[in-house]
C-alpha angles and dihedrals in degrees: 000000000000115000094244092051091046091054091047090050093053092046092052094046085061104257085156085061095036097193101095092058094053096047092211114162147203164229138329161276126199104088095298111136110250091226089073094056094105089069090067106054103114117082113011113183101124132094092248121122089246087067096046124125095194134016127186124196138206125186124213123218089256090057097254114148120229113194132186123187143167120234137142092013092301139106110228141184137198137168127224128194096188104055097273099310091115132007137209116243115304120255116209109219098186142337121223101153113200093356093067111114107243098155124146095276098027118107137144114266129217140188128173141175137210092259093067101263116140127177125191124188130185142155135243133181117253096190142010094266096075092260108147144184130221115224131184138193130195136208128194097189103061092275101307088122132013134200118247113280111269132196111250094209128020101191092109103240127109126285126180142165103030119195127194133207132181118227129188117294094028096290110156117211118208127191130172146160108271129192103194095102092048091048092051092049093048089053087055090055098257123137106230131172131202128012140263135262113247129187141188138154140208129213095190103049098264102321089111135004132203115250105278120246133205103239096185125009097213130041141134108291099214108041126096120248123236114223130189136164116233130211090269090057091250123141112244117201127198118191146147104269127194112236129187114305095027091288109161108203130147129268140174131218134182124219122200130209091273088057092247113149125218120230115283114266118203114228096202141342101243092148096215102176107191142129096206128098112257093195089206117100131184135267126223134195131181118210128212089261091059095250117145119227121195134184123191147161125237142169095193133148091252100043139000130201137029119334146181132203137161139204129208095189101061095267098317089123134356131215120255106284114260118212115235127215138005125316108255092014096106093230115200145155099041116188126189130195137172125222117179106300097349134082118207128198131186132178142160131249128190124209097185094272110035137034113222126199111222130196138199132170135196130208096187104057096272098310090117134007138209119252114281112269126199109226106174140352133202142172124227125017122002131175124227113287111246134194121218129180119231130193094279109007147015124266136199116223118202131170118198133173094225102043105024130227115339131188112186129182112232105186148306 
């Protein structure tokens, strides 16, 4: 690997936020108070939340927290009725041991509704060549019991980084990175990099799925996908596409109920020409006005760092990218969410010792933002910060080795 690409690779893995490379983990279900998590930071080989590398939340209309995480080679789930301070008994969704996908952008996904349906999706490696499968499991009783874990696709190629979204009427949208196009082209003697963006949806919580479609034939193969639902109940995907010349810049696409995808709209021309895996995908939010808001990371010729932009014409044109974070702060893992008339943004920065979670909000659809505010700081491993909307306000979800799982209300 050339030196420049090696440096880019380490930057994108999150060396500035060293945690992902060290795979340290973190604190705990059962009914143990989360505030005591720092007492349990030595050996972490169990399936407990204190040993998790990634945790993903969903909030029910009644405020209950549903949390899925990966730890000890297993995918797990637990429910909390007090904002994550204590949890009901853990449910193990599946066990894959060392083959579970716990890469920098890999995490279990979860959606749920008020009627008790819960769907969890995750990836695991089926061989030693990074070929993976996406599995899912479903509950109809708010997570007290789950179905056996099922393969999403049985065509035999690789799928990674699933993402879930909940549309009107209980339709669950599913997107992932798929390698069937790349495999077909390699069989034809063509040298192809990356993967493809695939999509399907289910109207009966996983009993049946629509025939999957390839939304875009070429994308980064190791970056998460951002998924939102627009005012027309269409799925909107944001992802790191591969343009001519191995340029890996971000794009958005909309998918209607007939699984027809719109043309690809480029978010910005960063011109990041690289053949390495950044391991840092984008985030997307859709506001009540219908505007799309995207955050992303780049090391391109035209701009480097963490950025935000929005579009008010469904991707036809985006605002001038706004740089996120402090110079020299190694900002990474930005996440954006919309709640009523307010946009919220969180990200991490690393100062060589501690990782700090930063926050901004906007009251004018991203035209201007509040001053940056430091919310929390930790040493050692920390997961990506996530935003999740509750019944009456937005919350930040953060999993750290030192301080445990934290769910904090940001505002109404």
